[in-house]
A tleap script that builds the chain and sets N, CA, C and O, in Angstrom:
source leaprc.protein.ff14SB
mol = sequence {
  NMET LYS LYS ALA ILE LEU LEU CYS ALA VAL
  VAL LEU LEU ALA ALA CYS ALA ARG ASP ILE
  GLN ASN LYS GLU ALA VAL ARG GLN ALA VAL
  LEU ASP SER LEU ARG ALA ARG ALA GLN GLU
  THR GLY LEU ASN MET ASP GLY MET GLU VAL
  ASP VAL THR ALA VAL SER PHE ALA LYS ASP
  GLN ALA ARG ALA THR VAL MET PHE ARG VAL
  LYS GLY ALA ALA GLN GLN GLN PRO VAL ARG
  VAL GLU TYR LEU LEU ASP ARG GLN SER ASN
  LYS TRP VAL VAL ARG SER ARG GLY GLU ALA
  GLY GLY SER PRO HIE ASP GLY GLY GLY PRO
  PRO PRO ALA GLN PRO ALA ASN PRO PRO GLY
  GLY ALA LEU PRO PRO GLY HIE PRO PRO LEU
  GLY LYS CGLN
}
set mol.1.N position { -23.212 29.624 18.312 }
set mol.1.CA position { -23.564 28.768 17.608 }
set mol.1.C position { -22.266 28.711 16.663 }
set mol.1.O position { -21.618 27.665 16.660 }
set mol.2.N position { -21.813 29.906 15.774 }
set mol.2.CA position { -21.145 29.790 15.030 }
set mol.2.C position { -20.057 29.231 14.788 }
set mol.2.O position { -19.599 28.716 13.767 }
set mol.3.N position { -19.441 29.453 16.420 }
set mol.3.CA position { -17.930 28.674 17.017 }
set mol.3.C position { -18.703 27.519 17.211 }
set mol.3.O position { -18.306 26.618 16.471 }
set mol.4.N position { -19.537 27.231 17.830 }
set mol.4.CA position { -19.637 25.762 18.063 }
set mol.4.C position { -19.014 24.787 16.473 }
set mol.4.O position { -18.094 23.995 16.268 }
set mol.5.N position { -19.938 25.305 15.760 }
set mol.5.CA position { -20.296 24.281 14.233 }
set mol.5.C position { -18.765 24.902 14.190 }
set mol.5.O position { -18.244 24.221 15.073 }
set mol.6.N position { -17.707 25.796 13.691 }
set mol.6.CA position { -16.526 25.961 13.113 }
set mol.6.C position { -15.535 24.495 14.366 }
set mol.6.O position { -15.169 23.337 14.165 }
set mol.7.N position { -15.494 25.096 15.128 }
set mol.7.CA position { -15.036 24.130 16.124 }
set mol.7.C position { -15.262 22.837 15.601 }
set mol.7.O position { -14.207 22.386 15.154 }
set mol.8.N position { -16.208 22.065 15.479 }
set mol.8.CA position { -16.511 20.555 14.716 }
set mol.8.C position { -15.611 20.355 13.601 }
set mol.8.O position { -14.747 19.484 13.504 }
set mol.9.N position { -16.054 21.687 12.379 }
set mol.9.CA position { -15.464 21.307 11.751 }
set mol.9.C position { -13.982 21.076 11.553 }
set mol.9.O position { -13.490 20.389 10.658 }
set mol.10.N position { -13.294 21.772 12.552 }
set mol.10.CA position { -11.411 21.643 12.919 }
set mol.10.C position { -11.473 20.369 13.250 }
set mol.10.O position { -10.775 19.538 12.669 }
set mol.11.N position { -12.140 20.116 14.023 }
set mol.11.CA position { -11.843 18.483 14.711 }
set mol.11.C position { -11.951 17.604 13.880 }
set mol.11.O position { -11.304 16.557 13.866 }
set mol.12.N position { -13.053 18.054 12.850 }
set mol.12.CA position { -13.528 16.583 12.104 }
set mol.12.C position { -12.520 16.998 10.925 }
set mol.12.O position { -12.027 16.001 10.395 }
set mol.13.N position { -12.176 17.971 10.490 }
set mol.13.CA position { -10.898 17.596 9.285 }
set mol.13.C position { -9.402 16.930 10.532 }
set mol.13.O position { -9.096 15.745 10.406 }
set mol.14.N position { -8.833 17.568 11.330 }
set mol.14.CA position { -7.917 17.376 11.921 }
set mol.14.C position { -8.168 15.706 12.303 }
set mol.14.O position { -7.167 15.074 12.639 }
set mol.15.N position { -9.296 15.095 12.260 }
set mol.15.CA position { -9.341 13.610 12.471 }
set mol.15.C position { -8.670 13.071 11.844 }
set mol.15.O position { -7.690 12.359 12.065 }
set mol.16.N position { -9.426 13.545 10.560 }
set mol.16.CA position { -9.718 13.466 8.830 }
set mol.16.C position { -8.290 13.040 8.196 }
set mol.16.O position { -8.085 12.082 7.451 }
set mol.17.N position { -7.257 14.085 8.723 }
set mol.17.CA position { -6.456 14.435 7.902 }
set mol.17.C position { -5.137 13.095 8.637 }
set mol.17.O position { -4.250 12.682 7.891 }
set mol.18.N position { -5.221 12.684 9.849 }
set mol.18.CA position { -4.460 11.787 10.076 }
set mol.18.C position { -4.981 10.065 9.914 }
set mol.18.O position { -4.331 9.071 10.235 }
set mol.19.N position { -5.756 10.100 9.575 }
set mol.19.CA position { -5.963 8.841 9.208 }
set mol.19.C position { -5.862 8.098 7.913 }
set mol.19.O position { -6.722 7.910 7.052 }
set mol.20.N position { -4.381 7.651 7.986 }
set mol.20.CA position { -3.847 7.323 6.532 }
set mol.20.C position { -3.775 6.190 5.830 }
set mol.20.O position { -2.917 5.763 5.058 }
set mol.21.N position { -5.040 5.660 6.293 }
set mol.21.CA position { -5.494 3.772 6.180 }
set mol.21.C position { -6.460 3.532 5.321 }
set mol.21.O position { -7.300 2.647 5.484 }
set mol.22.N position { -6.391 4.576 4.005 }
set mol.22.CA position { -6.541 4.364 2.994 }
set mol.22.C position { -6.144 4.090 1.670 }
set mol.22.O position { -4.960 4.361 1.467 }
set mol.23.N position { -6.721 3.669 0.771 }
set mol.23.CA position { -5.733 3.582 -0.840 }
set mol.23.C position { -4.781 4.751 -0.836 }
set mol.23.O position { -3.577 4.779 -0.580 }
set mol.24.N position { -5.729 5.836 -1.228 }
set mol.24.CA position { -5.019 7.326 -1.689 }
set mol.24.C position { -3.544 7.309 -1.195 }
set mol.24.O position { -2.443 7.569 -1.681 }
set mol.25.N position { -4.041 6.877 0.011 }
set mol.25.CA position { -2.346 7.566 0.946 }
set mol.25.C position { -1.438 6.419 0.857 }
set mol.25.O position { -0.287 6.563 1.269 }
set mol.26.N position { -1.831 5.259 0.352 }
set mol.26.CA position { -1.030 4.126 -0.007 }
set mol.26.C position { -0.134 4.334 -1.356 }
set mol.26.O position { 1.061 4.041 -1.407 }
set mol.27.N position { -0.916 4.908 -2.495 }
set mol.27.CA position { -0.924 4.959 -3.853 }
set mol.27.C position { 0.213 6.270 -3.575 }
set mol.27.O position { 1.429 6.258 -3.764 }
set mol.28.N position { -0.559 7.255 -3.118 }
set mol.28.CA position { 0.552 8.339 -2.840 }
set mol.28.C position { 2.095 8.060 -2.515 }
set mol.28.O position { 3.015 8.522 -3.189 }
set mol.29.N position { 2.249 7.262 -1.418 }
set mol.29.CA position { 3.801 6.876 -0.931 }
set mol.29.C position { 4.105 5.898 -1.679 }
set mol.29.O position { 5.069 5.379 -1.116 }
set mol.30.N position { 3.815 5.174 -2.851 }
set mol.30.CA position { 4.225 4.467 -3.576 }
set mol.30.C position { 4.600 5.694 -5.268 }
set mol.30.O position { 5.695 5.578 -5.818 }
set mol.31.N position { 3.956 6.322 -5.609 }
set mol.31.CA position { 4.375 7.454 -6.371 }
set mol.31.C position { 5.757 8.049 -5.915 }
set mol.31.O position { 6.811 7.968 -6.546 }
set mol.32.N position { 5.579 8.599 -4.828 }
set mol.32.CA position { 6.444 9.343 -3.992 }
set mol.32.C position { 7.735 8.503 -4.471 }
set mol.32.O position { 8.600 8.954 -5.221 }
set mol.33.N position { 7.724 7.336 -3.970 }
set mol.33.CA position { 9.075 6.588 -3.905 }
set mol.33.C position { 9.438 6.451 -5.245 }
set mol.33.O position { 10.645 6.650 -5.381 }
set mol.34.N position { 8.622 6.078 -6.719 }
set mol.34.CA position { 9.253 5.901 -7.665 }
set mol.34.C position { 9.283 7.338 -8.125 }
set mol.34.O position { 10.234 7.574 -8.869 }
set mol.35.N position { 8.719 8.061 -7.948 }
set mol.35.CA position { 9.366 9.482 -8.482 }
set mol.35.C position { 10.254 9.576 -7.465 }
set mol.35.O position { 10.184 8.393 -7.129 }
set mol.36.N position { 11.153 10.115 -6.594 }
set mol.36.CA position { 12.353 9.684 -5.807 }
set mol.36.C position { 13.196 8.681 -6.595 }
set mol.36.O position { 14.396 8.956 -6.616 }
set mol.37.N position { 12.910 7.833 -7.095 }
set mol.37.CA position { 14.003 7.080 -8.253 }
set mol.37.C position { 13.878 7.622 -9.677 }
set mol.37.O position { 14.757 7.407 -10.513 }
set mol.38.N position { 12.983 8.194 -9.892 }
set mol.38.CA position { 12.917 8.312 -10.875 }
set mol.38.C position { 13.922 8.698 -12.325 }
set mol.38.O position { 13.727 8.592 -13.536 }
set mol.39.N position { 15.133 9.217 -11.428 }
set mol.39.CA position { 15.694 10.062 -12.794 }
set mol.39.C position { 17.349 9.333 -12.564 }
set mol.39.O position { 18.332 9.738 -13.184 }
set mol.40.N position { 17.388 8.049 -11.418 }
set mol.40.CA position { 18.148 6.826 -12.053 }
set mol.40.C position { 17.265 6.075 -13.047 }
set mol.40.O position { 17.766 6.001 -14.169 }
set mol.41.N position { 15.986 5.460 -12.892 }
set mol.41.CA position { 15.776 4.980 -13.640 }
set mol.41.C position { 15.079 5.282 -15.005 }
set mol.41.O position { 14.848 4.546 -15.964 }
set mol.42.N position { 14.919 6.099 -14.867 }
set mol.42.CA position { 14.486 6.717 -16.323 }
set mol.42.C position { 13.139 7.025 -16.593 }
set mol.42.O position { 12.747 7.862 -17.406 }
set mol.43.N position { 12.356 6.207 -15.771 }
set mol.43.CA position { 10.445 6.147 -15.492 }
set mol.43.C position { 9.861 7.361 -15.540 }
set mol.43.O position { 10.092 8.386 -14.899 }
set mol.44.N position { 9.155 7.139 -16.297 }
set mol.44.CA position { 7.940 8.321 -16.539 }
set mol.44.C position { 6.663 7.879 -15.989 }
set mol.44.O position { 5.946 7.108 -16.626 }
set mol.45.N position { 6.266 8.434 -14.560 }
set mol.45.CA position { 5.439 8.085 -13.890 }
set mol.45.C position { 3.857 8.663 -14.283 }
set mol.45.O position { 2.767 8.167 -13.999 }
set mol.46.N position { 4.145 9.754 -14.953 }
set mol.46.CA position { 3.486 10.985 -15.924 }
set mol.46.C position { 2.273 10.273 -16.200 }
set mol.46.O position { 1.114 10.519 -15.865 }
set mol.47.N position { 3.115 8.689 -17.354 }
set mol.47.CA position { 2.748 8.112 -18.512 }
set mol.47.C position { 2.027 6.518 -17.700 }
set mol.47.O position { 1.544 5.658 -18.436 }
set mol.48.N position { 2.045 6.391 -16.695 }
set mol.48.CA position { 1.322 4.948 -16.033 }
set mol.48.C position { 0.204 5.287 -15.526 }
set mol.48.O position { 0.306 6.336 -14.890 }
set mol.49.N position { -0.770 4.869 -15.535 }
set mol.49.CA position { -1.837 4.606 -14.246 }
set mol.49.C position { -1.690 3.344 -13.219 }
set mol.49.O position { -1.561 2.129 -13.365 }
set mol.50.N position { -1.766 4.169 -12.194 }
set mol.50.CA position { -1.233 3.185 -11.149 }
set mol.50.C position { -2.769 3.065 -10.125 }
set mol.50.O position { -3.423 4.055 -9.797 }
set mol.51.N position { -3.078 1.802 -9.790 }
set mol.51.CA position { -4.108 1.142 -9.040 }
set mol.51.C position { -3.625 0.860 -8.066 }
set mol.51.O position { -2.654 0.104 -8.102 }
set mol.52.N position { -3.967 1.208 -7.188 }
set mol.52.CA position { -4.340 -0.095 -5.630 }
set mol.52.C position { -5.162 -0.625 -5.568 }
set mol.52.O position { -6.298 -0.180 -5.410 }
set mol.53.N position { -4.794 -1.901 -5.688 }
set mol.53.CA position { -5.722 -3.122 -5.723 }
set mol.53.C position { -6.633 -4.027 -4.637 }
set mol.53.O position { -7.752 -4.494 -4.427 }
set mol.54.N position { -5.413 -3.918 -4.173 }
set mol.54.CA position { -5.911 -4.195 -2.468 }
set mol.54.C position { -4.571 -3.700 -1.558 }
set mol.54.O position { -3.427 -3.329 -1.822 }
set mol.55.N position { -5.301 -3.889 -0.446 }
set mol.55.CA position { -4.245 -2.950 0.785 }
set mol.55.C position { -5.048 -4.099 2.151 }
set mol.55.O position { -6.152 -4.639 2.223 }
set mol.56.N position { -3.787 -4.078 3.102 }
set mol.56.CA position { -4.167 -4.323 4.553 }
set mol.56.C position { -3.452 -3.453 5.304 }
set mol.56.O position { -2.526 -2.801 4.822 }
set mol.57.N position { -3.768 -3.382 6.367 }
set mol.57.CA position { -3.325 -2.568 7.615 }
set mol.57.C position { -2.964 -3.734 8.845 }
set mol.57.O position { -3.682 -4.656 9.234 }
set mol.58.N position { -2.002 -3.463 9.168 }
set mol.58.CA position { -1.565 -4.016 10.270 }
set mol.58.C position { -0.134 -3.264 11.240 }
set mol.58.O position { 1.081 -3.355 11.065 }
set mol.59.N position { -1.248 -2.264 12.655 }
set mol.59.CA position { -0.524 -1.343 13.395 }
set mol.59.C position { -0.143 -0.782 12.275 }
set mol.59.O position { -0.784 -0.413 11.291 }
set mol.60.N position { 1.073 -0.757 12.555 }
set mol.60.CA position { 2.096 1.000 11.215 }
set mol.60.C position { 2.945 0.313 10.241 }
set mol.60.O position { 4.170 0.296 10.116 }
set mol.61.N position { 1.930 -0.293 9.530 }
set mol.61.CA position { 2.539 -1.395 8.777 }
set mol.61.C position { 1.373 -1.197 7.552 }
set mol.61.O position { 0.203 -0.899 7.794 }
set mol.62.N position { 1.940 -1.429 6.144 }
set mol.62.CA position { 0.828 -1.861 5.854 }
set mol.62.C position { 1.041 -2.672 4.344 }
set mol.62.O position { 1.743 -1.988 3.598 }
set mol.63.N position { 0.566 -4.062 3.681 }
set mol.63.CA position { 0.684 -4.463 2.578 }
set mol.63.C position { -0.577 -3.812 1.815 }
set mol.63.O position { -1.632 -3.381 2.280 }
set mol.64.N position { 0.002 -3.905 0.156 }
set mol.64.CA position { -0.623 -3.447 -0.692 }
set mol.64.C position { 0.044 -3.816 -2.309 }
set mol.64.O position { 1.214 -3.639 -2.647 }
set mol.65.N position { -1.563 -4.618 -3.535 }
set mol.65.CA position { -1.135 -5.089 -4.308 }
set mol.65.C position { -1.533 -3.570 -5.240 }
set mol.65.O position { -2.527 -2.890 -4.986 }
set mol.66.N position { -0.468 -3.223 -6.404 }
set mol.66.CA position { -0.290 -2.168 -6.798 }
set mol.66.C position { -0.558 -2.555 -8.571 }
set mol.66.O position { 0.388 -3.227 -8.981 }
set mol.67.N position { -1.522 -2.303 -9.569 }
set mol.67.CA position { -0.975 -2.850 -10.655 }
set mol.67.C position { -0.562 -1.105 -11.513 }
set mol.67.O position { -0.824 0.043 -11.156 }
set mol.68.N position { 0.217 -1.690 -12.807 }
set mol.68.CA position { 0.538 -0.389 -13.404 }
set mol.68.C position { 0.450 -0.480 -14.661 }
set mol.68.O position { 0.979 -1.470 -15.166 }
set mol.69.N position { 0.018 0.143 -15.228 }
set mol.69.CA position { -0.528 0.029 -17.115 }
set mol.69.C position { 0.558 1.469 -17.647 }
set mol.69.O position { 1.020 2.464 -17.088 }
set mol.70.N position { 0.587 1.102 -18.499 }
set mol.70.CA position { 0.941 2.432 -19.785 }
set mol.70.C position { -0.746 3.341 -19.942 }
set mol.70.O position { -1.826 2.850 -20.269 }
set mol.71.N position { -0.435 4.729 -19.587 }
set mol.71.CA position { -1.916 5.299 -20.042 }
set mol.71.C position { -2.105 5.093 -21.363 }
set mol.71.O position { -1.319 5.361 -22.272 }
set mol.72.N position { -3.974 4.246 -21.491 }
set mol.72.CA position { -3.966 4.792 -23.098 }
set mol.72.C position { -4.258 3.082 -23.800 }
set mol.72.O position { -4.787 2.657 -24.827 }
set mol.73.N position { -3.422 2.310 -22.303 }
set mol.73.CA position { -3.265 0.964 -23.493 }
set mol.73.C position { -4.307 0.033 -22.072 }
set mol.73.O position { -3.912 -0.258 -20.943 }
set mol.74.N position { -5.782 -0.249 -22.744 }
set mol.74.CA position { -6.196 -0.787 -21.736 }
set mol.74.C position { -6.183 -1.896 -21.777 }
set mol.74.O position { -6.513 -2.527 -20.773 }
set mol.75.N position { -5.763 -2.610 -23.052 }
set mol.75.CA position { -5.767 -4.204 -23.577 }
set mol.75.C position { -4.324 -4.638 -22.959 }
set mol.75.O position { -3.899 -5.769 -22.722 }
set mol.76.N position { -3.686 -3.318 -22.769 }
set mol.76.CA position { -2.014 -4.110 -21.871 }
set mol.76.C position { -2.072 -4.840 -20.860 }
set mol.76.O position { -2.026 -4.100 -19.877 }
set mol.77.N position { -2.171 -6.211 -20.471 }
set mol.77.CA position { -1.683 -6.479 -19.512 }
set mol.77.C position { -1.093 -5.785 -18.464 }
set mol.77.O position { -0.287 -4.937 -18.847 }
set mol.78.N position { -1.272 -5.896 -16.992 }
set mol.78.CA position { -0.935 -4.833 -16.490 }
set mol.78.C position { 0.342 -5.493 -15.734 }
set mol.78.O position { 0.610 -6.673 -15.956 }
set mol.79.N position { 1.050 -4.796 -14.928 }
set mol.79.CA position { 2.208 -4.939 -14.033 }
set mol.79.C position { 1.736 -4.781 -12.950 }
set mol.79.O position { 1.424 -3.692 -12.466 }
set mol.80.N position { 1.541 -6.690 -12.037 }
set mol.80.CA position { 1.163 -6.345 -10.850 }
set mol.80.C position { 2.904 -5.968 -9.544 }
set mol.80.O position { 4.021 -6.478 -9.627 }
set mol.81.N position { 2.522 -5.208 -8.798 }
set mol.81.CA position { 3.894 -5.497 -7.609 }
set mol.81.C position { 2.976 -5.271 -6.553 }
set mol.81.O position { 1.902 -4.669 -6.563 }
set mol.82.N position { 3.728 -6.002 -5.412 }
set mol.82.CA position { 3.400 -6.028 -4.644 }
set mol.82.C position { 4.272 -5.137 -3.324 }
set mol.82.O position { 5.491 -5.268 -3.435 }
set mol.83.N position { 3.934 -4.477 -2.408 }
set mol.83.CA position { 4.661 -3.438 -1.457 }
set mol.83.C position { 4.386 -3.314 0.040 }
set mol.83.O position { 3.289 -2.858 0.362 }
set mol.84.N position { 5.211 -3.648 0.946 }
set mol.84.CA position { 5.092 -3.754 1.958 }
set mol.84.C position { 5.589 -1.754 2.438 }
set mol.84.O position { 6.553 -1.130 1.996 }
set mol.85.N position { 4.811 -1.389 3.163 }
set mol.85.CA position { 5.167 -0.421 3.732 }
set mol.85.C position { 5.312 0.238 5.030 }
set mol.85.O position { 4.965 -0.680 5.773 }
set mol.86.N position { 5.629 1.333 5.875 }
set mol.86.CA position { 5.938 1.639 7.473 }
set mol.86.C position { 5.230 3.117 7.055 }
set mol.86.O position { 5.163 3.808 6.039 }
set mol.87.N position { 4.672 3.197 8.643 }
set mol.87.CA position { 3.802 4.593 8.693 }
set mol.87.C position { 5.084 5.401 9.552 }
set mol.87.O position { 5.434 5.016 10.668 }
set mol.88.N position { 5.585 6.327 8.999 }
set mol.88.CA position { 6.468 7.289 9.221 }
set mol.88.C position { 5.786 8.415 9.541 }
set mol.88.O position { 5.660 9.182 8.586 }
set mol.89.N position { 5.025 8.983 11.151 }
set mol.89.CA position { 4.173 10.185 11.078 }
set mol.89.C position { 3.094 9.863 10.960 }
set mol.89.O position { 2.445 8.889 11.343 }
set mol.90.N position { 2.784 11.164 10.114 }
set mol.90.CA position { 1.189 11.028 9.034 }
set mol.90.C position { 1.445 10.568 8.050 }
set mol.90.O position { 0.599 11.077 7.315 }
set mol.91.N position { 2.320 9.625 7.161 }
set mol.91.CA position { 2.213 9.179 6.095 }
set mol.91.C position { 3.048 7.634 5.904 }
set mol.91.O position { 3.603 7.004 6.803 }
set mol.92.N position { 2.947 7.276 4.517 }
set mol.92.CA position { 3.015 5.931 4.780 }
set mol.92.C position { 4.557 5.768 4.018 }
set mol.92.O position { 4.782 6.864 3.505 }
set mol.93.N position { 5.696 4.837 3.745 }
set mol.93.CA position { 7.000 5.455 3.651 }
set mol.93.C position { 6.915 3.740 3.015 }
set mol.93.O position { 6.399 2.825 3.657 }
set mol.94.N position { 7.539 3.581 1.637 }
set mol.94.CA position { 7.694 2.145 0.821 }
set mol.94.C position { 9.117 1.868 1.473 }
set mol.94.O position { 10.129 2.567 1.418 }
set mol.95.N position { 8.823 0.166 2.359 }
set mol.95.CA position { 10.177 -0.177 2.419 }
set mol.95.C position { 10.400 -1.146 2.077 }
set mol.95.O position { 11.443 -1.650 2.495 }
set mol.96.N position { 9.550 -1.916 1.146 }
set mol.96.CA position { 10.357 -3.164 0.196 }
set mol.96.C position { 8.943 -3.048 -1.068 }
set mol.96.O position { 7.917 -2.377 -0.953 }
set mol.97.N position { 9.336 -3.907 -2.173 }
set mol.97.CA position { 8.382 -4.094 -3.059 }
set mol.97.C position { 8.938 -4.964 -3.831 }
set mol.97.O position { 10.023 -4.672 -4.333 }
set mol.98.N position { 8.295 -6.310 -4.126 }
set mol.98.CA position { 8.461 -7.289 -5.114 }
set mol.98.C position { 7.304 -7.886 -6.046 }
set mol.98.O position { 6.119 -8.111 -5.796 }
set mol.99.N position { 8.011 -8.053 -7.130 }
set mol.99.CA position { 6.934 -8.021 -8.302 }
set mol.99.C position { 6.318 -9.066 -7.993 }
set mol.99.O position { 6.934 -10.078 -7.656 }
set mol.100.N position { 4.431 -8.994 -8.075 }
set mol.100.CA position { 3.945 -10.725 -8.481 }
set mol.100.C position { 3.528 -10.847 -9.710 }
set mol.100.O position { 2.583 -11.623 -9.847 }
set mol.101.N position { 3.882 -10.388 -10.554 }
set mol.101.CA position { 3.899 -11.024 -12.034 }
set mol.101.C position { 4.265 -10.152 -12.948 }
set mol.101.O position { 4.875 -9.133 -12.625 }
set mol.102.N position { 3.904 -10.467 -14.380 }
set mol.102.CA position { 3.908 -9.370 -15.619 }
set mol.102.C position { 5.375 -9.294 -15.683 }
set mol.102.O position { 5.577 -9.021 -16.867 }
set mol.103.N position { 6.276 -9.360 -15.220 }
set mol.103.CA position { 7.792 -9.027 -15.063 }
set mol.103.C position { 8.117 -9.807 -14.690 }
set mol.103.O position { 7.324 -10.445 -13.998 }
set mol.104.N position { 10.093 -10.556 -14.939 }
set mol.104.CA position { 10.777 -10.849 -13.942 }
set mol.104.C position { 11.699 -10.313 -13.827 }
set mol.104.O position { 12.687 -10.957 -13.473 }
set mol.105.N position { 11.828 -8.681 -14.105 }
set mol.105.CA position { 13.048 -7.606 -14.272 }
set mol.105.C position { 12.232 -7.072 -12.232 }
set mol.105.O position { 11.259 -7.217 -11.492 }
set mol.106.N position { 13.480 -6.495 -12.336 }
set mol.106.CA position { 12.778 -5.267 -10.964 }
set mol.106.C position { 13.756 -4.252 -10.983 }
set mol.106.O position { 14.867 -4.325 -10.457 }
set mol.107.N position { 13.196 -3.107 -11.745 }
set mol.107.CA position { 14.297 -2.059 -11.850 }
set mol.107.C position { 13.972 -0.571 -11.137 }
set mol.107.O position { 13.917 0.526 -11.693 }
set mol.108.N position { 13.735 -0.972 -9.423 }
set mol.108.CA position { 12.852 -0.113 -9.178 }
set mol.108.C position { 11.790 0.684 -9.153 }
set mol.108.O position { 11.439 1.796 -8.761 }
set mol.109.N position { 11.319 -0.452 -9.815 }
set mol.109.CA position { 9.368 -0.021 -10.038 }
set mol.109.C position { 8.735 -0.731 -11.004 }
set mol.109.O position { 9.177 -1.845 -10.722 }
set mol.110.N position { 8.203 -0.861 -11.704 }
set mol.110.CA position { 7.216 -1.160 -12.563 }
set mol.110.C position { 8.166 -1.288 -13.821 }
set mol.110.O position { 8.833 -0.269 -14.003 }
set mol.111.N position { 8.384 -2.326 -14.748 }
set mol.111.CA position { 9.218 -2.399 -15.539 }
set mol.111.C position { 8.630 -1.581 -16.772 }
set mol.111.O position { 7.431 -1.401 -16.990 }
set mol.112.N position { 9.732 -1.103 -17.562 }
set mol.112.CA position { 8.544 -0.137 -19.043 }
set mol.112.C position { 7.494 -1.282 -19.781 }
set mol.112.O position { 7.433 -2.510 -19.847 }
set mol.113.N position { 6.855 -0.330 -20.198 }
set mol.113.CA position { 5.578 -0.985 -20.708 }
set mol.113.C position { 6.590 -1.992 -22.349 }
set mol.113.O position { 7.561 -1.682 -23.040 }
set mol.114.N position { 5.919 -2.858 -22.325 }
set mol.114.CA position { 6.488 -3.442 -23.644 }
set mol.114.C position { 5.134 -3.171 -24.743 }
set mol.114.O position { 3.958 -3.527 -24.670 }
set mol.115.N position { 5.876 -2.391 -25.754 }
set mol.115.CA position { 4.915 -1.729 -27.265 }
set mol.115.C position { 3.637 -3.297 -27.271 }
set mol.115.O position { 3.553 -4.417 -26.768 }
set mol.116.N position { 2.912 -2.450 -28.133 }
set mol.116.CA position { 1.970 -3.473 -28.796 }
set mol.116.C position { 1.983 -3.752 -29.893 }
set mol.116.O position { 1.761 -2.748 -30.569 }
set mol.117.N position { 2.149 -4.736 -30.557 }
set mol.117.CA position { 2.407 -5.332 -31.746 }
set mol.117.C position { 1.386 -4.483 -32.876 }
set mol.117.O position { 0.169 -4.308 -32.929 }
set mol.118.N position { 2.540 -4.060 -33.736 }
set mol.118.CA position { 2.319 -3.131 -34.704 }
set mol.118.C position { 0.754 -3.763 -35.325 }
set mol.118.O position { 0.372 -4.854 -34.900 }
set mol.119.N position { 0.104 -3.175 -36.107 }
set mol.119.CA position { -1.180 -3.482 -36.471 }
set mol.119.C position { -0.283 -4.544 -37.770 }
set mol.119.O position { 0.860 -4.638 -38.218 }
set mol.120.N position { -1.421 -5.095 -37.943 }
set mol.120.CA position { -1.224 -6.595 -38.722 }
set mol.120.C position { 0.131 -7.019 -38.461 }
set mol.120.O position { 0.903 -7.077 -39.418 }
set mol.121.N position { 0.467 -7.275 -37.488 }
set mol.121.CA position { 1.966 -7.860 -37.154 }
set mol.121.C position { 3.070 -7.858 -37.322 }
set mol.121.O position { 3.933 -8.616 -36.879 }
set mol.122.N position { 3.190 -6.404 -38.438 }
set mol.122.CA position { 4.423 -6.552 -38.998 }
set mol.122.C position { 5.201 -5.370 -38.312 }
set mol.122.O position { 4.894 -4.247 -37.912 }
set mol.123.N position { 6.508 -6.238 -38.364 }
set mol.123.CA position { 7.964 -5.162 -37.211 }
set mol.123.C position { 8.182 -4.517 -37.939 }
set mol.123.O position { 7.720 -4.501 -39.081 }
set mol.124.N position { 9.376 -3.420 -37.195 }
set mol.124.CA position { 9.908 -2.978 -38.268 }
set mol.124.C position { 11.340 -3.240 -38.991 }
set mol.124.O position { 11.972 -3.599 -37.998 }
set mol.125.N position { 12.049 -3.285 -39.810 }
set mol.125.CA position { 12.684 -3.550 -40.493 }
set mol.125.C position { 13.784 -3.794 -39.781 }
set mol.125.O position { 14.214 -2.869 -39.092 }
set mol.126.N position { 14.767 -5.596 -39.780 }
set mol.126.CA position { 15.658 -5.539 -39.039 }
set mol.126.C position { 15.194 -6.082 -37.530 }
set mol.126.O position { 16.092 -6.635 -36.896 }
set mol.127.N position { 14.012 -5.994 -36.950 }
set mol.127.CA position { 13.217 -6.700 -36.194 }
set mol.127.C position { 13.340 -8.247 -35.339 }
set mol.127.O position { 12.289 -8.888 -35.295 }
set mol.128.N position { 14.213 -8.686 -34.861 }
set mol.128.CA position { 13.967 -10.192 -34.954 }
set mol.128.C position { 12.498 -10.671 -34.958 }
set mol.128.O position { 11.658 -9.780 -35.076 }
set mol.129.N position { 12.105 -11.818 -34.857 }
set mol.129.CA position { 10.910 -11.938 -34.771 }
set mol.129.C position { 10.474 -12.229 -33.014 }
set mol.129.O position { 11.192 -13.017 -32.398 }
set mol.130.N position { 9.425 -11.636 -32.361 }
set mol.130.CA position { 8.826 -11.743 -31.226 }
set mol.130.C position { 8.795 -13.690 -30.879 }
set mol.130.O position { 8.045 -14.496 -31.429 }
set mol.131.N position { 9.665 -13.937 -30.015 }
set mol.131.CA position { 8.506 -14.819 -28.987 }
set mol.131.C position { 9.693 -16.074 -29.222 }
set mol.131.O position { 9.627 -17.209 -28.750 }
set mol.132.N position { 11.034 -15.387 -30.290 }
set mol.132.CA position { 11.721 -16.446 -29.561 }
set mol.132.C position { 13.080 -15.942 -29.456 }
set mol.132.O position { 13.365 -14.749 -29.354 }
set mol.133.N position { 13.804 -16.788 -29.481 }
set mol.133.CA position { 15.407 -15.705 -28.508 }
set mol.133.C position { 16.342 -16.196 -29.591 }
set mol.133.O position { 17.530 -15.873 -29.574 }
savepdb mol mol.pdb
quit
């Protein structure tokens, strides 16, 4: 009886390990891709909240919408990035990305967060006015 239960548990765990059609597996692929480029981009992913808000799967491809925001900046407008991923063995790998809003720049991942306006709207000495070029 114990052997049968153990065998069922092993089979169940093995089956779950191969199922990568979920948001967490896609999120991990995005993080892996960004961390691989972190040295050249200077992006600190540990300071970012990363949320996969939508994902669709078709055979060995996935399309995902990912929102990025600086941790602790709940009122900040998140940056939305669309990702196309390919299944390689038992994991997802980012094939391409494109911003869907938030910033016109693409530097290998989400752009750096814009600092919040200081309390009272005061800017540091010598800082140009916001919203003007």
